[in-house]
All heavy atoms as a GROMACS GRO file, in nm:
protein
  592
    1MET      N    1   0.651   4.019   0.278
    1MET     CA    2   0.721   3.960   0.389
    1MET      C    3   0.753   4.075   0.483
    1MET      O    4   0.783   4.184   0.452
    1MET     CB    5   0.850   3.892   0.348
    1MET     CG    6   0.928   3.836   0.456
    1MET     SD    7   1.082   3.750   0.400
    1MET     CE    8   1.020   3.584   0.402
    2SER      N    9   0.750   4.041   0.616
    2SER     CA   10   0.777   4.148   0.712
    2SER      C   11   0.927   4.164   0.724
    2SER      O   12   1.002   4.094   0.672
    2SER     CB   13   0.720   4.105   0.849
    2SER     OG   14   0.774   3.977   0.888
    3ALA      N   15   0.959   4.274   0.800
    3ALA     CA   16   1.104   4.302   0.817
    3ALA      C   17   1.170   4.190   0.894
    3ALA      O   18   1.108   4.121   0.976
    3ALA     CB   19   1.121   4.434   0.886
    4ALA      N   20   1.304   4.176   0.871
    4ALA     CA   21   1.380   4.074   0.933
    4ALA      C   22   1.391   4.099   1.086
    4ALA      O   23   1.403   4.220   1.127
    4ALA     CB   24   1.512   4.063   0.873
    5VAL      N   25   1.398   3.997   1.164
    5VAL     CA   26   1.429   4.010   1.302
    5VAL      C   27   1.579   4.010   1.317
    5VAL      O   28   1.645   3.912   1.268
    5VAL     CB   29   1.364   3.893   1.386
    5VAL    CG1   30   1.399   3.905   1.533
    5VAL    CG2   31   1.212   3.901   1.369
    6VAL      N   32   1.641   4.106   1.389
    6VAL     CA   33   1.785   4.106   1.404
    6VAL      C   34   1.814   4.067   1.545
    6VAL      O   35   1.764   4.123   1.642
    6VAL     CB   36   1.841   4.251   1.371
    6VAL    CG1   37   1.991   4.252   1.389
    6VAL    CG2   38   1.802   4.291   1.230
    7VAL      N   39   1.911   3.970   1.556
    7VAL     CA   40   1.956   3.926   1.686
    7VAL      C   41   2.107   3.929   1.688
    7VAL      O   42   2.166   3.912   1.590
    7VAL     CB   43   1.902   3.777   1.718
    7VAL    CG1   44   1.752   3.771   1.721
    7VAL    CG2   45   1.955   3.678   1.619
    8ASN      N   46   2.155   3.949   1.812
    8ASN     CA   47   2.306   3.949   1.824
    8ASN      C   48   2.356   3.804   1.839
    8ASN      O   49   2.280   3.709   1.854
    8ASN     CB   50   2.354   4.045   1.938
    8ASN     CG   51   2.312   3.994   2.071
    8ASN    OD1   52   2.313   3.872   2.095
    8ASN    ND2   53   2.278   4.082   2.157
    9VAL      N   54   2.485   3.785   1.822
    9VAL     CA   55   2.547   3.656   1.821
    9VAL      C   56   2.517   3.585   1.950
    9VAL      O   57   2.481   3.462   1.952
    9VAL     CB   58   2.704   3.666   1.799
    9VAL    CG1   59   2.773   3.525   1.814
    9VAL    CG2   60   2.731   3.722   1.661
   10HIS      N   61   2.528   3.643   2.068
   10HIS     CA   62   2.503   3.579   2.192
   10HIS      C   63   2.360   3.527   2.196
   10HIS      O   64   2.334   3.415   2.241
   10HIS     CB   65   2.527   3.675   2.307
   10HIS     CG   66   2.489   3.617   2.443
   10HIS    ND1   67   2.573   3.521   2.504
   10HIS    CD2   68   2.384   3.641   2.524
   10HIS    CE1   69   2.516   3.489   2.615
   10HIS    NE2   70   2.407   3.560   2.630
   11GLU      N   71   2.265   3.611   2.156
   11GLU     CA   72   2.128   3.565   2.157
   11GLU      C   73   2.101   3.450   2.063
   11GLU      O   74   2.026   3.363   2.098
   11GLU     CB   75   2.032   3.688   2.120
   11GLU     CG   76   1.882   3.654   2.123
   11GLU     CD   77   1.795   3.770   2.083
   11GLU    OE1   78   1.845   3.883   2.071
   11GLU    OE2   79   1.668   3.742   2.072
   12ALA      N   80   2.168   3.455   1.948
   12ALA     CA   81   2.156   3.347   1.845
   12ALA      C   82   2.210   3.215   1.907
   12ALA      O   83   2.147   3.108   1.890
   12ALA     CB   84   2.228   3.380   1.715
   13LYS      N   85   2.323   3.219   1.973
   13LYS     CA   86   2.380   3.097   2.031
   13LYS      C   87   2.288   3.046   2.150
   13LYS      O   88   2.268   2.925   2.155
   13LYS     CB   89   2.524   3.125   2.090
   13LYS     CG   90   2.624   3.152   1.984
   13LYS     CD   91   2.768   3.163   2.027
   13LYS     CE   92   2.798   3.215   2.167
   13LYS     NZ   93   2.941   3.225   2.194
   14THR      N   94   2.238   3.137   2.227
   14THR     CA   95   2.153   3.097   2.343
   14THR      C   96   2.021   3.041   2.294
   14THR      O   97   1.966   2.956   2.362
   14THR     CB   98   2.135   3.219   2.434
   14THR    OG1   99   2.266   3.269   2.475
   14THR    CG2  100   2.054   3.177   2.556
   15ASN      N  101   1.963   3.096   2.190
   15ASN     CA  102   1.826   3.064   2.150
   15ASN      C  103   1.817   3.001   2.012
   15ASN      O  104   1.710   3.016   1.941
   15ASN     CB  105   1.742   3.190   2.150
   15ASN     CG  106   1.733   3.248   2.289
   15ASN    OD1  107   1.690   3.184   2.380
   15ASN    ND2  108   1.785   3.371   2.301
   16LEU      N  109   1.918   2.927   1.966
   16LEU     CA  110   1.923   2.874   1.829
   16LEU      C  111   1.802   2.787   1.794
   16LEU      O  112   1.742   2.811   1.690
   16LEU     CB  113   2.049   2.794   1.808
   16LEU     CG  114   2.067   2.743   1.661
   16LEU    CD1  115   2.060   2.847   1.564
   16LEU    CD2  116   2.196   2.656   1.645
   17SER      N  117   1.755   2.698   1.884
   17SER     CA  118   1.648   2.611   1.855
   17SER      C  119   1.518   2.699   1.834
   17SER      O  120   1.442   2.669   1.741
   17SER     CB  121   1.620   2.516   1.973
   17SER     OG  122   1.725   2.419   1.971
   18ARG      N  123   1.493   2.798   1.920
   18ARG     CA  124   1.377   2.886   1.907
   18ARG      C  125   1.388   2.966   1.772
   18ARG      O  126   1.286   2.985   1.703
   18ARG     CB  127   1.378   2.982   2.028
   18ARG     CG  128   1.335   2.910   2.153
   18ARG     CD  129   1.310   3.016   2.270
   18ARG     NE  130   1.298   2.948   2.391
   18ARG     CZ  131   1.391   2.960   2.484
   18ARG    NH1  132   1.489   3.043   2.481
   18ARG    NH2  133   1.378   2.890   2.600
   19LEU      N  134   1.509   3.017   1.737
   19LEU     CA  135   1.520   3.091   1.615
   19LEU      C  136   1.489   3.000   1.494
   19LEU      O  137   1.426   3.046   1.401
   19LEU     CB  138   1.661   3.153   1.606
   19LEU     CG  139   1.695   3.264   1.708
   19LEU    CD1  140   1.837   3.306   1.702
   19LEU    CD2  141   1.596   3.383   1.695
   20LEU      N  142   1.538   2.875   1.504
   20LEU     CA  143   1.515   2.785   1.388
   20LEU      C  144   1.361   2.758   1.370
   20LEU      O  145   1.309   2.755   1.266
   20LEU     CB  146   1.593   2.655   1.408
   20LEU     CG  147   1.739   2.669   1.396
   20LEU    CD1  148   1.810   2.536   1.433
   20LEU    CD2  149   1.775   2.711   1.254
   21ALA      N  150   1.293   2.748   1.489
   21ALA     CA  151   1.149   2.729   1.476
   21ALA      C  152   1.083   2.849   1.417
   21ALA      O  153   0.987   2.837   1.342
   21ALA     CB  154   1.092   2.703   1.617
   22ARG      N  155   1.132   2.970   1.452
   22ARG     CA  156   1.075   3.093   1.392
   22ARG      C  157   1.099   3.092   1.246
   22ARG      O  158   1.015   3.135   1.161
   22ARG     CB  159   1.135   3.214   1.455
   22ARG     CG  160   1.080   3.227   1.603
   22ARG     CD  161   1.150   3.338   1.680
   22ARG     NE  162   1.116   3.470   1.630
   22ARG     CZ  163   1.158   3.577   1.684
   22ARG    NH1  164   1.238   3.577   1.792
   22ARG    NH2  165   1.132   3.698   1.635
   23VAL      N  166   1.219   3.051   1.193
   23VAL     CA  167   1.246   3.050   1.053
   23VAL      C  168   1.158   2.951   0.982
   23VAL      O  169   1.102   2.977   0.874
   23VAL     CB  170   1.399   3.005   1.028
   23VAL    CG1  171   1.421   2.973   0.883
   23VAL    CG2  172   1.487   3.117   1.072
   24GLU      N  173   1.130   2.828   1.050
   24GLU     CA  174   1.041   2.732   0.992
   24GLU      C  175   0.901   2.787   0.974
   24GLU      O  176   0.827   2.746   0.886
   24GLU     CB  177   1.042   2.604   1.075
   24GLU     CG  178   1.171   2.525   1.066
   24GLU     CD  179   1.175   2.410   1.158
   24GLU    OE1  180   1.124   2.424   1.273
   24GLU    OE2  181   1.230   2.306   1.116
   25ALA      N  182   0.864   2.879   1.067
   25ALA     CA  183   0.732   2.947   1.062
   25ALA      C  184   0.726   3.064   0.963
   25ALA      O  185   0.622   3.126   0.948
   25ALA     CB  186   0.696   2.989   1.204
   26GLY      N  187   0.845   3.087   0.893
   26GLY     CA  188   0.840   3.190   0.791
   26GLY      C  189   0.907   3.321   0.824
   26GLY      O  190   0.907   3.409   0.738
   27GLU      N  191   0.962   3.334   0.943
   27GLU     CA  192   1.029   3.464   0.978
   27GLU      C  193   1.170   3.460   0.922
   27GLU      O  194   1.230   3.365   0.903
   27GLU     CB  195   1.040   3.482   1.126
   27GLU     CG  196   0.908   3.520   1.192
   27GLU     CD  197   0.933   3.547   1.342
   27GLU    OE1  198   1.009   3.648   1.365
   27GLU    OE2  199   0.882   3.470   1.426
   28GLU      N  200   1.225   3.588   0.891
   28GLU     CA  201   1.352   3.607   0.843
   28GLU      C  202   1.431   3.646   0.969
   28GLU      O  203   1.403   3.742   1.031
   28GLU     CB  204   1.360   3.710   0.736
   28GLU     CG  205   1.509   3.728   0.679
   28GLU     CD  206   1.505   3.833   0.568
   28GLU    OE1  207   1.407   3.870   0.515
   28GLU    OE2  208   1.618   3.884   0.543
   29ILE      N  209   1.539   3.578   1.002
   29ILE     CA  210   1.626   3.612   1.105
   29ILE      C  211   1.768   3.648   1.056
   29ILE      O  212   1.830   3.578   0.982
   29ILE     CB  213   1.643   3.489   1.201
   29ILE    CG1  214   1.505   3.427   1.245
   29ILE    CG2  215   1.728   3.527   1.327
   29ILE    CD1  216   1.427   3.518   1.337
   30VAL      N  217   1.814   3.769   1.107
   30VAL     CA  218   1.947   3.815   1.071
   30VAL      C  219   2.028   3.811   1.199
   30VAL      O  220   1.984   3.858   1.300
   30VAL     CB  221   1.941   3.955   1.009
   30VAL    CG1  222   2.082   4.008   0.991
   30VAL    CG2  223   1.864   3.953   0.876
   31ILE      N  224   2.148   3.756   1.191
   31ILE     CA  225   2.237   3.756   1.307
   31ILE      C  226   2.345   3.869   1.284
   31ILE      O  227   2.406   3.880   1.181
   31ILE     CB  228   2.311   3.622   1.319
   31ILE    CG1  229   2.208   3.504   1.342
   31ILE    CG2  230   2.412   3.626   1.434
   31ILE    CD1  231   2.266   3.367   1.337
   32ALA      N  232   2.358   3.952   1.391
   32ALA     CA  233   2.449   4.069   1.379
   32ALA      C  234   2.556   4.059   1.483
   32ALA      O  235   2.538   4.004   1.588
   32ALA     CB  236   2.365   4.197   1.394
   33ARG      N  237   2.671   4.116   1.446
   33ARG     CA  238   2.780   4.122   1.543
   33ARG      C  239   2.813   4.277   1.559
   33ARG      O  240   2.840   4.342   1.455
   33ARG     CB  241   2.902   4.052   1.497
   33ARG     CG  242   3.028   4.069   1.589
   33ARG     CD  243   3.153   4.000   1.537
   33ARG     NE  244   3.134   3.850   1.530
   33ARG     CZ  245   3.161   3.781   1.413
   33ARG    NH1  246   3.208   3.845   1.307
   33ARG    NH2  247   3.139   3.648   1.418
   34GLY      N  248   2.800   4.330   1.674
   34GLY     CA  249   2.828   4.474   1.688
   34GLY      C  250   2.731   4.557   1.610
   34GLY      O  251   2.761   4.670   1.566
   35GLY      N  252   2.607   4.509   1.594
   35GLY     CA  253   2.504   4.580   1.516
   35GLY      C  254   2.514   4.567   1.367
   35GLY      O  255   2.429   4.624   1.296
   36LYS      N  256   2.620   4.501   1.322
   36LYS     CA  257   2.634   4.484   1.178
   36LYS      C  258   2.587   4.344   1.124
   36LYS      O  259   2.636   4.240   1.182
   36LYS     CB  260   2.781   4.504   1.135
   36LYS     CG  261   2.815   4.500   0.994
   36LYS     CD  262   2.957   4.524   0.972
   36LYS     CE  263   2.989   4.512   0.822
   36LYS     NZ  264   3.133   4.534   0.791
   37PRO      N  265   2.498   4.339   1.040
   37PRO     CA  266   2.451   4.204   0.988
   37PRO      C  267   2.569   4.122   0.937
   37PRO      O  268   2.644   4.172   0.853
   37PRO     CB  269   2.344   4.238   0.888
   37PRO     CG  270   2.310   4.381   0.910
   37PRO     CD  271   2.429   4.443   0.972
   38VAL      N  272   2.573   3.989   0.976
   38VAL     CA  273   2.672   3.908   0.923
   38VAL      C  274   2.623   3.772   0.866
   38VAL      O  275   2.692   3.701   0.795
   38VAL     CB  276   2.787   3.869   1.025
   38VAL    CG1  277   2.861   3.995   1.072
   38VAL    CG2  278   2.727   3.807   1.152
   39ALA      N  279   2.495   3.733   0.900
   39ALA     CA  280   2.445   3.613   0.854
   39ALA      C  281   2.287   3.618   0.852
   39ALA      O  282   2.232   3.698   0.926
   39ALA     CB  283   2.484   3.498   0.937
   40ARG      N  284   2.226   3.533   0.768
   40ARG     CA  285   2.083   3.522   0.766
   40ARG      C  286   2.041   3.376   0.776
   40ARG      O  287   2.099   3.290   0.713
   40ARG     CB  288   2.036   3.583   0.634
   40ARG     CG  289   1.879   3.570   0.613
   40ARG     CD  290   1.832   3.636   0.490
   40ARG     NE  291   1.890   3.563   0.371
   40ARG     CZ  292   1.959   3.625   0.283
   40ARG    NH1  293   1.987   3.752   0.292
   40ARG    NH2  294   2.011   3.558   0.184
   41LEU      N  295   1.948   3.353   0.866
   41LEU     CA  296   1.891   3.216   0.878
   41LEU      C  297   1.773   3.211   0.788
   41LEU      O  298   1.685   3.299   0.784
   41LEU     CB  299   1.837   3.193   1.025
   41LEU     CG  300   1.944   3.183   1.136
   41LEU    CD1  301   1.880   3.160   1.265
   41LEU    CD2  302   2.052   3.070   1.105
   42GLU      N  303   1.768   3.107   0.707
   42GLU     CA  304   1.659   3.091   0.605
   42GLU      C  305   1.629   2.935   0.589
   42GLU      O  306   1.718   2.856   0.622
   42GLU     CB  307   1.694   3.152   0.475
   42GLU     CG  308   1.816   3.090   0.412
   42GLU     CD  309   1.846   3.154   0.273
   42GLU    OE1  310   1.846   3.280   0.268
   42GLU    OE2  311   1.874   3.084   0.179
   43PRO      N  312   1.505   2.904   0.556
   43PRO     CA  313   1.476   2.769   0.546
   43PRO      C  314   1.561   2.698   0.434
   43PRO      O  315   1.606   2.760   0.336
   43PRO     CB  316   1.329   2.770   0.487
   43PRO     CG  317   1.278   2.897   0.523
   43PRO     CD  318   1.394   2.993   0.525
   44PHE      N  319   1.596   2.573   0.459
   44PHE     CA  320   1.681   2.492   0.368
   44PHE      C  321   1.589   2.439   0.254
   44PHE      O  322   1.478   2.390   0.286
   44PHE     CB  323   1.745   2.379   0.437
   44PHE     CG  324   1.828   2.295   0.348
   44PHE    CD1  325   1.950   2.328   0.304
   44PHE    CD2  326   1.777   2.174   0.300
   44PHE    CE1  327   2.034   2.258   0.226
   44PHE    CE2  328   1.857   2.089   0.217
   44PHE     CZ  329   1.975   2.131   0.179
   45THR      N  330   1.635   2.454   0.135
   45THR     CA  331   1.559   2.398   0.023
   45THR      C  332   1.655   2.314  -0.061
   45THR      O  333   1.773   2.352  -0.079
   45THR     CB  334   1.501   2.507  -0.073
   45THR    OG1  335   1.606   2.593  -0.116
   45THR    CG2  336   1.395   2.591  -0.003
   46ARG      N  337   1.612   2.200  -0.091
   46ARG     CA  338   1.698   2.105  -0.168
   46ARG      C  339   1.710   2.155  -0.313
   46ARG      O  340   1.611   2.192  -0.373
   46ARG     CB  341   1.640   1.962  -0.173
   46ARG     CG  342   1.636   1.902  -0.028
   46ARG     CD  343   1.641   1.748  -0.046
   46ARG     NE  344   1.639   1.686   0.087
   46ARG     CZ  345   1.748   1.665   0.155
   46ARG    NH1  346   1.861   1.708   0.114
   46ARG    NH2  347   1.744   1.613   0.276
   47PRO      N  348   1.834   2.151  -0.364
   47PRO     CA  349   1.850   2.192  -0.506
   47PRO      C  350   1.784   2.085  -0.600
   47PRO      O  351   1.774   1.971  -0.562
   47PRO     CB  352   2.001   2.197  -0.520
   47PRO     CG  353   2.053   2.109  -0.418
   47PRO     CD  354   1.955   2.110  -0.303
   48ALA      N  355   1.739   2.132  -0.715
   48ALA     CA  356   1.686   2.041  -0.811
   48ALA      C  357   1.790   1.945  -0.850
   48ALA      O  358   1.910   1.978  -0.872
   48ALA     CB  359   1.632   2.116  -0.929
   49VAL      N  360   1.750   1.818  -0.868
   49VAL     CA  361   1.848   1.717  -0.915
   49VAL      C  362   1.861   1.724  -1.068
   49VAL      O  363   1.758   1.729  -1.137
   49VAL     CB  364   1.791   1.578  -0.879
   49VAL    CG1  365   1.878   1.469  -0.929
   49VAL    CG2  366   1.779   1.562  -0.726
   50THR      N  367   1.988   1.732  -1.107
   50THR     CA  368   2.007   1.731  -1.252
   50THR      C  369   2.088   1.604  -1.285
   50THR      O  370   2.170   1.558  -1.210
   50THR     CB  371   2.083   1.858  -1.294
   50THR    OG1  372   2.209   1.862  -1.226
   50THR    CG2  373   2.018   1.991  -1.267
   51VAL      N  374   2.059   1.561  -1.404
   51VAL     CA  375   2.136   1.440  -1.450
   51VAL      C  376   2.220   1.485  -1.566
   51VAL      O  377   2.166   1.516  -1.673
   51VAL     CB  378   2.034   1.328  -1.497
   51VAL    CG1  379   2.100   1.208  -1.539
   51VAL    CG2  380   1.936   1.298  -1.378
   52GLY      N  381   2.351   1.482  -1.539
   52GLY     CA  382   2.446   1.539  -1.641
   52GLY      C  383   2.441   1.476  -1.777
   52GLY      O  384   2.459   1.534  -1.877
   53PHE      N  385   2.418   1.342  -1.779
   53PHE     CA  386   2.423   1.279  -1.915
   53PHE      C  387   2.314   1.318  -2.010
   53PHE      O  388   2.323   1.300  -2.127
   53PHE     CB  389   2.430   1.122  -1.902
   53PHE     CG  390   2.298   1.059  -1.850
   53PHE    CD1  391   2.191   1.033  -1.934
   53PHE    CD2  392   2.284   1.029  -1.718
   53PHE    CE1  393   2.079   0.983  -1.888
   53PHE    CE2  394   2.169   0.972  -1.665
   53PHE     CZ  395   2.068   0.949  -1.756
   54LEU      N  396   2.215   1.386  -1.962
   54LEU     CA  397   2.110   1.440  -2.048
   54LEU      C  398   2.152   1.550  -2.131
   54LEU      O  399   2.094   1.584  -2.227
   54LEU     CB  400   1.986   1.475  -1.962
   54LEU     CG  401   1.911   1.358  -1.896
   54LEU    CD1  402   1.791   1.417  -1.815
   54LEU    CD2  403   1.861   1.259  -2.001
   55ASP      N  404   2.272   1.613  -2.094
   55ASP     CA  405   2.322   1.727  -2.165
   55ASP      C  406   2.424   1.683  -2.268
   55ASP      O  407   2.490   1.772  -2.327
   55ASP     CB  408   2.383   1.827  -2.062
   55ASP     CG  409   2.274   1.887  -1.969
   55ASP    OD1  410   2.159   1.884  -2.008
   55ASP    OD2  411   2.317   1.924  -1.858
   56LEU      N  412   2.443   1.558  -2.290
   56LEU     CA  413   2.545   1.518  -2.392
   56LEU      C  414   2.503   1.559  -2.527
   56LEU      O  415   2.387   1.562  -2.560
   56LEU     CB  416   2.558   1.364  -2.391
   56LEU     CG  417   2.625   1.298  -2.267
   56LEU    CD1  418   2.627   1.149  -2.277
   56LEU    CD2  419   2.773   1.351  -2.259
   57PRO      N  420   2.607   1.591  -2.612
   57PRO     CA  421   2.576   1.623  -2.749
   57PRO      C  422   2.515   1.496  -2.821
   57PRO      O  423   2.533   1.384  -2.772
   57PRO     CB  424   2.703   1.658  -2.813
   57PRO     CG  425   2.809   1.590  -2.722
   57PRO     CD  426   2.749   1.593  -2.588
   58GLU      N  427   2.448   1.508  -2.935
   58GLU     CA  428   2.394   1.403  -3.004
   58GLU      C  429   2.506   1.313  -3.060
   58GLU      O  430   2.609   1.359  -3.104
   58GLU     CB  431   2.317   1.455  -3.124
   58GLU     CG  432   2.234   1.345  -3.199
   58GLU     CD  433   2.145   1.404  -3.304
   58GLU    OE1  434   2.090   1.514  -3.283
   58GLU    OE2  435   2.133   1.339  -3.407
   59ILE      N  436   2.485   1.180  -3.048
   59ILE     CA  437   2.589   1.084  -3.087
   59ILE      C  438   2.551   1.040  -3.230
   59ILE      O  439   2.440   0.997  -3.253
   59ILE     CB  440   2.593   0.968  -2.993
   59ILE    CG1  441   2.635   1.012  -2.858
   59ILE    CG2  442   2.688   0.862  -3.045
   59ILE    CD1  443   2.626   0.912  -2.751
   60PRO      N  444   2.648   1.050  -3.324
   60PRO     CA  445   2.611   1.012  -3.464
   60PRO      C  446   2.589   0.862  -3.473
   60PRO      O  447   2.642   0.780  -3.403
   60PRO     CB  448   2.736   1.052  -3.543
   60PRO     CG  449   2.843   1.070  -3.444
   60PRO     CD  450   2.783   1.099  -3.313
   61ASP      N  451   2.511   0.823  -3.570
   61ASP     CA  452   2.473   0.681  -3.594
   61ASP      C  453   2.604   0.601  -3.630
   61ASP      O  454   2.606   0.483  -3.582
   61ASP     CB  455   2.379   0.664  -3.709
   61ASP     CG  456   2.239   0.720  -3.671
   61ASP    OD1  457   2.201   0.722  -3.551
   61ASP    OD2  458   2.166   0.746  -3.760
   62GLU      N  459   2.698   0.657  -3.687
   62GLU     CA  460   2.818   0.581  -3.718
   62GLU      C  461   2.890   0.529  -3.593
   62GLU      O  462   2.960   0.425  -3.601
   62GLU     CB  463   2.931   0.665  -3.797
   62GLU     CG  464   2.876   0.736  -3.917
   62GLU     CD  465   2.808   0.866  -3.889
   62GLU    OE1  466   2.870   0.958  -3.837
   62GLU    OE2  467   2.692   0.876  -3.926
   63PHE      N  468   2.871   0.588  -3.479
   63PHE     CA  469   2.930   0.550  -3.353
   63PHE      C  470   2.889   0.406  -3.325
   63PHE      O  471   2.964   0.327  -3.262
   63PHE     CB  472   2.891   0.641  -3.245
   63PHE     CG  473   2.951   0.601  -3.116
   63PHE    CD1  474   3.083   0.641  -3.078
   63PHE    CD2  475   2.875   0.538  -3.019
   63PHE    CE1  476   3.128   0.606  -2.957
   63PHE    CE2  477   2.923   0.506  -2.892
   63PHE     CZ  478   3.052   0.536  -2.863
   64PHE      N  479   2.766   0.369  -3.362
   64PHE     CA  480   2.706   0.243  -3.325
   64PHE      C  481   2.727   0.127  -3.430
   64PHE      O  482   2.679   0.019  -3.418
   64PHE     CB  483   2.558   0.256  -3.292
   64PHE     CG  484   2.528   0.344  -3.181
   64PHE    CD1  485   2.490   0.482  -3.201
   64PHE    CD2  486   2.555   0.307  -3.048
   64PHE    CE1  487   2.464   0.564  -3.099
   64PHE    CE2  488   2.534   0.395  -2.940
   64PHE     CZ  489   2.486   0.526  -2.965
   65ALA      N  490   2.792   0.168  -3.538
   65ALA     CA  491   2.822   0.069  -3.649
   65ALA      C  492   2.912  -0.040  -3.597
   65ALA      O  493   3.001  -0.018  -3.512
   65ALA     CB  494   2.880   0.147  -3.767
   66PRO      N  495   2.897  -0.161  -3.647
   66PRO     CA  496   2.982  -0.271  -3.606
   66PRO      C  497   3.128  -0.242  -3.640
   66PRO      O  498   3.160  -0.175  -3.737
   66PRO     CB  499   2.929  -0.385  -3.684
   66PRO     CG  500   2.796  -0.349  -3.737
   66PRO     CD  501   2.791  -0.201  -3.743
   67LEU      N  502   3.218  -0.293  -3.563
   67LEU     CA  503   3.360  -0.274  -3.586
   67LEU      C  504   3.402  -0.377  -3.693
   67LEU      O  505   3.347  -0.483  -3.703
   67LEU     CB  506   3.440  -0.311  -3.460
   67LEU     CG  507   3.410  -0.223  -3.334
   67LEU    CD1  508   3.489  -0.274  -3.215
   67LEU    CD2  509   3.448  -0.077  -3.362
   68ASP      N  510   3.498  -0.329  -3.777
   68ASP     CA  511   3.547  -0.414  -3.884
   68ASP      C  512   3.651  -0.514  -3.817
   68ASP      O  513   3.689  -0.495  -3.707
   68ASP     CB  514   3.597  -0.337  -4.003
   68ASP     CG  515   3.721  -0.253  -3.966
   68ASP    OD1  516   3.796  -0.280  -3.875
   68ASP    OD2  517   3.735  -0.147  -4.029
   69ASP      N  518   3.699  -0.610  -3.898
   69ASP     CA  519   3.793  -0.711  -3.846
   69ASP      C  520   3.916  -0.649  -3.786
   69ASP      O  521   3.973  -0.686  -3.683
   69ASP     CB  522   3.830  -0.812  -3.955
   69ASP     CG  523   3.710  -0.901  -3.977
   69ASP    OD1  524   3.621  -0.917  -3.902
   69ASP    OD2  525   3.716  -0.959  -4.093
   70ASP      N  526   3.978  -0.546  -3.852
   70ASP     CA  527   4.099  -0.474  -3.807
   70ASP      C  528   4.072  -0.411  -3.671
   70ASP      O  529   4.156  -0.424  -3.580
   70ASP     CB  530   4.150  -0.375  -3.902
   70ASP     CG  531   4.204  -0.435  -4.030
   70ASP    OD1  532   4.246  -0.550  -4.024
   70ASP    OD2  533   4.202  -0.367  -4.136
   71GLU      N  534   3.956  -0.341  -3.661
   71GLU     CA  535   3.927  -0.279  -3.523
   71GLU      C  536   3.907  -0.386  -3.422
   71GLU      O  537   3.953  -0.364  -3.303
   71GLU     CB  538   3.805  -0.189  -3.536
   71GLU     CG  539   3.820  -0.063  -3.627
   71GLU     CD  540   3.693   0.007  -3.669
   71GLU    OE1  541   3.594  -0.071  -3.695
   71GLU    OE2  542   3.698   0.128  -3.666
   72LEU      N  543   3.840  -0.493  -3.455
   72LEU     CA  544   3.827  -0.601  -3.352
   72LEU      C  545   3.961  -0.654  -3.308
   72LEU      O  546   3.977  -0.681  -3.187
   72LEU     CB  547   3.731  -0.709  -3.407
   72LEU     CG  548   3.588  -0.674  -3.431
   72LEU    CD1  549   3.518  -0.785  -3.507
   72LEU    CD2  550   3.521  -0.665  -3.298
   73THR      N  551   4.052  -0.674  -3.400
   73THR     CA  552   4.180  -0.722  -3.364
   73THR      C  553   4.253  -0.620  -3.266
   73THR      O  554   4.317  -0.661  -3.167
   73THR     CB  555   4.267  -0.740  -3.490
   73THR    OG1  556   4.194  -0.836  -3.577
   73THR    CG2  557   4.403  -0.793  -3.460
   74GLU      N  558   4.239  -0.493  -3.299
   74GLU     CA  559   4.306  -0.390  -3.219
   74GLU      C  560   4.248  -0.397  -3.070
   74GLU      O  561   4.317  -0.368  -2.977
   74GLU     CB  562   4.281  -0.254  -3.273
   74GLU     CG  563   4.364  -0.225  -3.398
   74GLU     CD  564   4.335  -0.089  -3.452
   74GLU    OE1  565   4.313   0.012  -3.375
   74GLU    OE2  566   4.351  -0.070  -3.572
   75TRP      N  567   4.121  -0.430  -3.062
   75TRP     CA  568   4.065  -0.442  -2.930
   75TRP      C  569   4.090  -0.577  -2.865
   75TRP      O  570   4.044  -0.603  -2.756
   75TRP     CB  571   3.910  -0.416  -2.932
   75TRP     CG  572   3.872  -0.268  -2.951
   75TRP    CD1  573   3.852  -0.206  -3.057
   75TRP    CD2  574   3.860  -0.180  -2.838
   75TRP    NE1  575   3.820  -0.073  -3.032
   75TRP    CE2  576   3.824  -0.058  -2.898
   75TRP    CE3  577   3.878  -0.188  -2.707
   75TRP    CZ2  578   3.810   0.059  -2.822
   75TRP    CZ3  579   3.853  -0.075  -2.620
   75TRP    CH2  580   3.820   0.044  -2.678
   76GLY      N  581   4.156  -0.667  -2.934
   76GLY     CA  582   4.190  -0.792  -2.880
   76GLY      C  583   4.074  -0.888  -2.879
   76GLY      O  584   4.063  -0.984  -2.804
   77LEU      N  585   3.976  -0.864  -2.976
   77LEU     CA  586   3.859  -0.954  -2.985
   77LEU      C  587   3.861  -1.041  -3.108
   77LEU      O  588   3.920  -1.012  -3.203
   77LEU     CB  589   3.730  -0.866  -2.994
   77LEU     CG  590   3.710  -0.779  -2.869
   77LEU    CD1  591   3.595  -0.684  -2.896
   77LEU    CD2  592   3.692  -0.858  -2.743
   0.00000   0.00000   0.00000
């Protein structure tokens, strides 16, 4: 990858659309204030979708056993 293009805050505000197009084309853009880098424009990438319930611990078979009469009564059934 080539070196980053450094622009000052005023130039970034004035040319944001052009800078975004350059980022989409693969350039790295760094925004500087007083010559000091403070931000980097980079393409947005969507994070991988994770499904939390897949990480549950294994559920023992006893969990699925039918409830006895006392347990059913406690549940109001």
